[in-house]
N, C-alpha and C positions, 0 to 999 in steps of 0.2 A: 505493499500500499503507500502511495505516495502523499507527504507532507502537504496538508491543506491548512488553510486558516480554519478559525472557529473551533478549536481543539480547546473547549475553555476548562472542561473538565480535567483534562490532563494538566494543567496549567495551575489551577487551584490545589491539587494534590502536589504539584511539585514545590510551589510557591507556601503554602500552607494558610491559603487566603480564600474564604469561601465564594463558592461560584456567584451568590448574591452579591457579593462586593467589587466585582469587578467590572472596569470598563472595555467591553469588547470590540476593539478596532480592528481586530483584525481579519474579519473576512467582509467585502465589498458589497454588503448589503444594504437596502435603504433601512435606516434604523427606525422608521415608521411603520410598521404593517399595517396592512389595509383590515381594515374589523372583518372579523368573521361571522357571516349571516348564522342563524339557526339552520342546520341541516335536516332536509326532511327525513324522518324516520326510514322511510322507501329509501333511499340512497344506502342506508348501511344495510338494510334485511336485504336486498337484491342484488344480483350480478349487475356490474355495468353494462349499459348498452351506448353505441355510439351513433343514436340517433336523438341524442338529447337536445343537441345545441352548441355542445363545447366546442365541435370543430368549426360551425359557421362563426360563432363568436371570434376564435382566434383567426378566421380568415379576413374578418373584417377588421380587427383591431391589427394584425399584420399588414395587410392589404395582399393578402396573395392567394391563390386559387384554389389550392388545396394543402392540407397541414394534416400532420400525424402525429396526434399526443403521444409522448413517452414520458414514462415515471423519473423525470428531470432529466436534463439534456446529456449528462453525464452516462444514461444509457445508451442513447444512440451513437454518441463516441466510442463507445466500446463496442458497439456492432456492425457500425458501418465497414469495418476492415472486413467483414464476413462476405460482403456483398461484392467482392473483386477478387480476380487471381493475386497472387503477390507480385509486387512491382516494385517500382522508386517512389517513395514518397519525401514532398518536402514540408517542412515545416514552419513558417516565419517562427522566428524566435529572437529573443526569449518571448516563452507564453505559457498559457495553461499547461503544466507538465503531462497531464492524462492523455493529450494530442498524442504527442510522438509515443508514449508508452503502448497506446492502444494499437499502433499501426506497428509498432516492433514485437507486439504480443502475437499480432497475426502473420507474422513471417516476412513481414516488407522491409526493403531496405530504407531505412529513414535518415535524410540529411536535415538537418536543422540547420537552417539558411537567414541570414540578416536581410533589413529590407532592400539594401542596394545591391544584394547577391542574387535576387529572385530571377532578373531577366537573362542572368547568364545561366543558370541551372533550369529554366524552365521548360526549355524544350526536351529536357531530358526526362522531365518527371511524368510519372502516370498521374499523382493526384499530389494537389498542393492545397495544404492547409493554412487558412487565416485566421486569427481571433481580431476583430474588428467592431468596435475599438477593443485595443489588446489588453489583454490581462498580464504582468502589471503594470505595462511602460502606457497605457491610455493611448498610444499611436491608434489615430485612425487613418484608414485610406480613402481615398474618394469612390465611388461607385464605377466611374469611367475606367479607372484603373483596374478594377477588380475584374470588370468586365469583359477587359483585353484580355486577361490573364486566361480567364474562363475559354474565351473564344478559341485562345491558341492550344488550349489543352483540349478541349471537347472536339477539335478536328481530328484527334489521335485517338479518340475514345475516350480522353482522360476527364479528371473531376477535379473541380474547385469545392471544397467544403470550409464554408465561412462561418466561423462560431461568433454569433452578434448577441451573446450572453449581455453584455451591458451597452445595448444599442438603443433601448428602449426612449431615452432621455434626448436622440437624434433621429429620428425615423426617415429622415430626407437622406440618410446616408444608407440605409438598407437596401438590401438586394432582394428582400422578400418577392416584390412585383415581379420579379424576373426569374423566379424559380419553377416557371413551367418549362424553360430550357432545359434540355437534356445535359446532362453533366453538373448540373449546379445545385448546390445542396448548402441549405441556409439552417442552422440551429438557432434555436431561441430559449432562452431559460424564462420560466415564469419567477420564481423565488426571488430573484435579486431585485426587479424593480417593485416588484408588490409587497416586498420585506418579508417573506413568507417561504423562506427555504425549506422548513420542515414538510410543507405540503409534497414536496418532489413532484414536480410536474416540469414540462418542456415541451416543446415542439420541433419535428423535423419539418422543413419546408422543401419541397422537391416535385419533380415529375411524378406522374402517377404509378410509372410503373417501378418505379425504385421506392417508391413510399409503400406498396404492395410488398416488395421483399422485406424491408425493412420492420414491417407489420408480420410477415410472417417468423421473422427472428424474434420479434417480441413475445407472441404467441397471444394467445386471449386474454381478456379483462385485464390487461396490463396499467390501466389507468384505475385506479378505485372509484367508487360513486361519489362519496363526498367530495373527493379531490375534481370530481368532472364539474360538480355543482359549483364549488366555490370559485373552480378556476372561470368559468363562463359569467360569473357575478362579478369579480374583478375586472375580467377583459371587456365587459359592457359598462362599468362605472369611469365614463369619462370627465366626470367632475373630479373626481378624486385622480384620476389620472394626472389632470393637470396640476392638481395641489401639489402630486409627489414630484412632478419635473421640476415646479417652481422652489419647492424647499431643497431640493436633493443639489439643484444648479448653485443655489443661494449657498448652502453648506458646503459644497465643495471650493466655491473659491474664496469663503471664507477660513477653508482648512488650509488650503495654499498660502492666504496671507498670514495664517499663525505660525505654519511653517518657515515661513522666509522672515518673519519678524524676529523669531530666536535663531537665525543663521541657518537655517536649511531649507534652501530655495527646490521647490520638488523639479524633478527634469520630464514628468509626466503626469496624466492623470484623467479622469472622464467625471462625470456627475456623481459616480458614487465612492470615488477613493481618489488619493493620491500619490505619487511614486516619488520616492527619494534615494538616490543613490549616495551613499557616505560612506566613507574610510571607517566611520564609527557605528556602523548599523547594527553590528553584535552588541556592542556597549551600550548604545543607545535601547536598543532592546530589553536588553536584561535591567537596564536601570528602570525600566517602564514597568516592567513587568514585576517587579519588585516592590512596586506601589500600585499594583493591582491593574494596571493598565497594557491590556495585551493587544500587539502589533503583531503584523506577518512579517516574519525576517527571511529572506533571500539570500541564505550564505554564499551561495556560491557566487554573486557578482556583488554582494555587499550592500544590499539595497534593503529598503522598508518600505511596506504599503499600507497606507492610514486609511482606515475607514472612516464613515462620518459619525460625528458626537451627535444625538438624538436632542437635547435639550440645553437650557442654560447651565445647569449642571453639571454635564458632561464636558461644555467647552471649560468652566473654570476649573474642571479637576484636571484638563488635559494642559491648560495657561499655568496652571500651578507646579506640574509637574516639571515643564519645561523650566519654567523658571528657576525650579532646584536643578536641574541638570546644569543651565547653564553656570550658577554658583557654585555648585561641584565641580565645573571644569576651569574655572577662574584659577589664574596662578595667586 
């Protein structure tokens, strides 16, 4: 199992701080969960059915012609390698590590490439995987550039896989409307933007034949009935979506300002997190953790991802921790 953010229980045991006393900024999740409505008893008592409105709600929300609900986009990440013969896969890196891991486990030759290297390697690849906006760097690529890459891959029967887990705040950059094209697969996460990661819901967007193959790999009843009810309610809550976009954008900008004020100018980010490269990443991570503030550490490139504080109490706590760190480092 790869390391991920959100392992709060492990941190609580390691540092001897109760879970309830932590400020968890380690996951790139909106810290304001959408309200969970009453779930009809029927959704709990019966097997889920696929004509209940969830697919249509997702098509309307994403602007896609067809979607496949999955139990978290992670499920699709792990299953996609089963749908091709082995070959060469490029993963635009650094990014969410599960992508490269899934293709490697599937027996593919995987090359992790930098943004400026894609053009050089593209014509030798069978699949290119891109996270857009990227996690953890926040890099956003234009639809025009991605569609050009897709066209070149599709000419040879190749795929472009775009993980749009953090796209909800910038829907104009999404390729969802183009997923009727063969060889273009877009993955969307529900839990991050709606703040409901525990629901385990995501969507694969692609042409019909590929979605059918993926559905066969998933098997029946992959998404629970209560999840289907909750998902479509949130996907149709346009007022709540506008509020979520506005407050996450404001919080992300404020977080960047807080970091810069304390001498840590972020190198990237998006509406749900900020990303910082610093030679003191492990030291800062440890300092914050001893004070019950959990960050996401990437030790391989000495960087940290900061999620969004939820309220003024959380903001003050983060500010006070930075002030204490600055004082401790002063000569």
